N, C-alpha and C positions, 0 to 999 in steps of 0.2 A: 549416435545420429548427430547430435549437436555439433561435435566437433568436427563432422563432415560437412556441415551445413546442409543438412538433409532433413530438417525439421518438416512435419508433416507426413514423413513416410515410417512405417515402421519395418524392421527387419526382414518381416515375411514379404512384404511387398517388394522390397529391394530384390530378395531372392528370386522371386518371380519373374521379376524384370530381367534378372541377370540370365536365368534360364530361359525366357523367350529371346533374347538376343542371341543367344547360342544356337538354338533352333533356327530363328530367322535366317542366321547366317551359315547353315548347313551342317552344324555339327550333328554327329550321331548320337543315337540314345545312348550308347556306352559311354560317349564323352562327358554329355548331360549328367548320367548317372554319377561319374566319376567325380564331376564337378561340385556337385551338389550333395557328394557324401551318402546317396543313397544306398540301400542294401542290394537292391535288384534292379536291372531294367524293368522289370515289371511295375515296381514303384514308381520310377519315373515317367513309364508310359500312362499309368493310371492318373498320375496328376497332370500331364503335360501334353497328351497325345492329341489333343485337339489342335495344339497349334503346329503340329507337323504337318506339312502339304501332303494330301493323300494322292494316289495315283490319278484322279480325274485332274486335279489342280496341275500336277506335271505334263500329264496330255495336253491341258488347254494350252500351258506355257509352251509346250513344244511346237505345237499347232501354230500359235500367234507369232512365235519368233521365226518358224518358216515362211510365212506368209509376208510377213515384214521383211524379210531378206529378199524374197522373190519380187516384192513390190518395190524395195530399193534397187536392185537390179534392172528392173523393166524401167525405171527412171532414170539410171545410168545411161543405158542403150538407147533410150531415146531422146537424151540430151546429146549423145556422142553424135547421133546422124544429123542433127541440126548445128553442128560447130563450124566456124568457118574454115573453110581449107588451110592446111598448113603451107609453108614455103615448099617450093619444089612442085606443088601440086597446081594445076592450071586451075584457074577459077572460071567457071562458066556461066556466071550471072549475067 
């Protein structure tokens, strides 16, 4: 750890951090299992299952993304209706 200038961290903490990064960026249980050298996916899940998003998290994220997209689309349409007419279009002001 000293050579890597990671004083203050032990191997277990770095291993857990590595696993949490893999999970955060969407790696599967099997991938995390392989990277950590666990004997089974069950061992991986028993240790790290609390880090994977559950179906409630995914549902919430999907609804949030859809509402944000709809809101952005409405804003664009509103802005389009207020733009100055382009050349060739008579201005009726």
